[in-house]
N, C-alpha and C positions, 0 to 999 in steps of 0.2 A: 391593846387590851383583848381583842379578838384572839391575837395569835399568842399572848402570852396565856390566856384562860385554854386555849387548845392545846398549848403544849404541857399544861397541868393535867389534862383529862386523857392524854395518850394521841395515838395516830387518828387519822381522820376514816382509817378502814378498822379500827380498834374499838376501844373504848371510847374514843372521841368522836365516833362516826355520827351518832346522833346529833351531838353538838354541832358539829362540822354541817351537817343536813340543814338545822335550825339556820345558821349563819348565811348558806346560801339561800335559803328562801327568802331571808330578810334582805337580800340584795348585796351580799358582802362576797369577795371574791377570796375563795380558801384553796391553798395547796397543800397537798399531802408530803409531810417531811419524813423521811425514813428514820428510824432510832439510830441506825449507823451514822448517817449525815450528822445528826444532832449530837451523837457522842464524840465524833472528832472535832466537830466544832468547840465543844465543851472543853475537851482536852487541850486544844491547841490555843484557848482562849486565856492560857495563864491560869495561877493558881493550883490548887491541889487535885482539880479534876473531879472531885466527887460530887455526885448528883444530888440536888436537892431541887424542890419544886422552882424555886426562881431561877438558878442557874438553868435547869433544864427548859423553862420557859424562855429564858434570854436565848439560849443557843438554838431554840426550834425557830425564834422571830429571826435571828440573823441569817439562818439557812435559806429561810423562805424569803426574806429579802434580796438577798444578794444571789441567789443560785438560779440561773435561767433554766427552763426546761423542766421543772417540776411540774408532776399530775396534778391538775385542776380538778377540784370535787364538783360533781356535777348533782343535780336533783335525781334523785333514782327512789322514787316514793314505792314503785312497783317492785324493786327488787327488795326494799326493805321489809314489804309485806310477804313476799315469798319467804324470807328469812325468817319472820317472825312465826308465819304459819308452818313452816318445816320444823322449827324449833319445836312449837307448841305441839306437834305430832309426834315429834321423838319422845316428849315428856310423857303423852298419854300413852305410847306404846310401852314405855318403861312401867308405868303404873299398871297397865294391862298384865304385863310380865309377872309383876309382883303379887297382884290379884290372884291369877291363876295358880301360883306357887303356894299360897296360902290355902286356896281351896284343895290343892293335891294335899297339904299337910293334915287337914282336917278329915278329908276323905279316906286317908289311910288309916286313922284312928276308928272310924265308923265301918268302913269297910275293908276285910282282909285283902291286902295286896294292892289296893286304891283303884285306880281307874287309867285310863291311856292317857299318854303324854299330849295328845292333840285334844286338849279340853276347851269345850265353848261352853257358854251360859246355858245354851238350851239343852246341851247334853248333861251338863251339871244338875240341872233341873230334874232331868229324866232320873238320873240315878239317886239323888237325894228322896224322890220321891217313893222309892222301893225302901228307903229306910225307916223302920218303925223302931226306935229305943225305948226300952220298957223302964229304965232307970231316970233319975233327974237329972244325973250328970249327962246323959247320952241325949236326952231331949234338949238340955242347953247347948250341947255342941252342935245339934240340928238346928236349932235357932239361928246361932251365929254363922253356921255356913250358908243358910238362906240368905241372911244379910249381906254376905260377903258375895254371893252368887247376884244379888241385886246391883251390889257395888259395880260387878265386871259388865253387865248389862248396860248401867250407865256409862262406863266407859268405852265400851263398843258403840254406844251411840254418838258419843262424842267424836270418836274416830272417824265414822262414817260422815259426819257433819263438816269435819276439816277435812276431809278427803274431796268433799264436793267444793269446798272453798277454794282448795287449791286447784282444781281442774277448772274452775271459772276463772282464776286469776292466770293461769296458764294459756287460756285462749285469749285473754287480753292481751298478753305478752307477745304472741303472735311469734313465736320462736319455732325455728325448723330442728332444734335438737330432740323433739319427740321423735324425728324421723329416723334416729338413730336406734339400732337393736339394743333394748334394755334400758332405754331412758323413757319412762313412763312420766305421769305428770309428777310423782312424788319426787323421783330421781331430779326431774329437771328443776323442780321449784328449789332444790337444794343446791344444783349447781349454778343457778341463775341468783339465788340469794346471796350465796358466799363469792362467788366470784365477782359481782357487781359489774362496774364499767370495764369493757375488756381493752380499753385502750391505755389501761396503766399497764398491761404486759407487755413487753417490747417484742416478743417472739412465742412460739409455741414452747421453747424451751424453758423460757422465764415462766410460763405459766405451768409446765411440767413440774418447774423447781419448788413454786407456790404449793401445788397439791401435792406434792410428796411422790410423785410417779417418776421423777428422774433418779437415776442409779447413784449409789454411793461405794465407797469402799473402806475398808477397814482392816486394821491390822497393827498389832505393836510391835512386830518385828518380822523381817524378812518382805516378801512381795505382799502388798495389799491385794484382798478378796474382793469381789463384788457382793454387796449385801442389799438389803432393804432399806430405803430410806425413812427413818422413823419420823422425818421432820415434816413441815408444811403443815397446811390445812387439813387437818384429819377428817373433817367432815365431808370436803370434798373428796379425798382420797376414799373415803368409805362408800361415797355414790358410784364412783369410778370401779371400785371392786365389784360391787352388785352387779353393775352392768357387764363387766368381765365374766364374773360368774354364770351370768344369766347368758351369756354368747357360748360360753365354753359349753353349757348343758343343752343348748340347741344344735343339732347337727346340720341344720339348714343355714345357720347363720355364717358371714365370713369371719366372725373372731373363732369359731370353732376350728375352720379350717386353717386359720393362721397358728392356733394353739396347736393342733395336730401337726402343722410343719414343723416348729419350734422342738416339740417332742422328738420327731424324727431326726433332727439335727443333733440328739443326744443332751438336749437341756433338760434338767430335773422340772417337776410341776412347779416350785414356785420361782424358776426362772422364766418359764414359758409364761405363767401370769404375770411377772413384772413386766416382761416385755409386751404383753397384750395390753396391760393397763396404760403403758406409757403410749402405744398406738391408739388407743381409745381417748386418751389425754389430747394427743393432737388433733383426734377428729372433733372433741368438744370445742377446742380452740378455733377450728376452722368454723366451725357452726356459729360460735360466738360473734367471729369477726363478720361472717355474712349477715348474722341479723343486724349487727350494728351499723353495717352499710345500707341494708334495705330500710333501717329507720332513719336514715339520714343523719346518722351520727359520725363522729370523728373517731376513725379507727386507729389501730397502732400503725406507727410510719413502718413503711416497708412491707406491706402486706396485701399489694395490689394483687387483684386477680384471684383472690383465695375464693374457691368454690366448696360449697358443701359435700360434694361428691368426691373429692381428692382425699381418699382415704381407705385403707386397706378393711376398716370395720365399718365403713358406711355403706351406702345401697350400691356403689360401684368399687368392688375390691380387686381393681387392676392396677392401681397405681400404688408405687412404693415410696419409702418414707427414707430418708437420711439417717434418722434416728437409729442407734444400734445399742438399747439398753443394757446388754449383756454380752460379753464377748463369748466366744464359741467354747466348746467343751473343752475342759482343762485335759491334758495328756501327760503322762509322765514324762519327765525330763529325762533323757539319755546320758549317761556319766560321761564324762570327758574322756577321749582316748588318752592312752598313757604317752 
């Protein structure tokens, strides 16, 4: 019954994650069955292979019972808390952007030319104090604008409060990921919350494929060209992208030196950024493995001896990586001899 119910709700790391955690807390053994395995079992089981709730639950149960080596779901209340806090913060930031845009919209009507783009609630109050409309419509606009500024202040207070919560939970997590340049408490919370148990990733390449930093190719005809990977967990990808931008902007970071070296090799800005993001992804994976080992948790197989300094974007940029996310600069092909 538990397997069938989990099959209807989705994977243990997707929609069914919270149900899986409740089952684990109740003492049940829960394994994570990928959608590809369930689809293969459903197709080869006979019939027309169409997906329904009953056939999907049955195929997931068959794979879970007969397939050895499946990833076992473990209690991860801390990572769930970090993911909830990170998602709530993203919602508050989106609400703040909307509030600021509305204030800009109304200030343009009351003040010719509007105000600066970097608008805060305090600055908006100062500007509004100088506005003295004489007509009834202008006074109504000013009243509504004052209410919107009050809403912006409330949102700013909520963002500050949730930032404190995230910092407190990161201290409890005792992770070394914050030692990597560009990963503050907010970015770290996103990584830990969405990555979850690192043992479900077989290697750094698997982790890079999951977060979308692994390269991909495209082309409808002729040789395929390297391109950005639009798949994977986009929230994780965004956190790694923010860290990459932070490293490139800081001339003292190892990531900036790596980016400059790729540019000198003839790569474009986008290609160099993709290479740097892949290197940062490997660094994040090594830190997650080191944290799991330090916390007496079972890490992924074959990852013995992983240290938190074995990365070009870490604190010791002397070691290399076998990953080559993008090929060298393209050269013009010479025509064949007659």
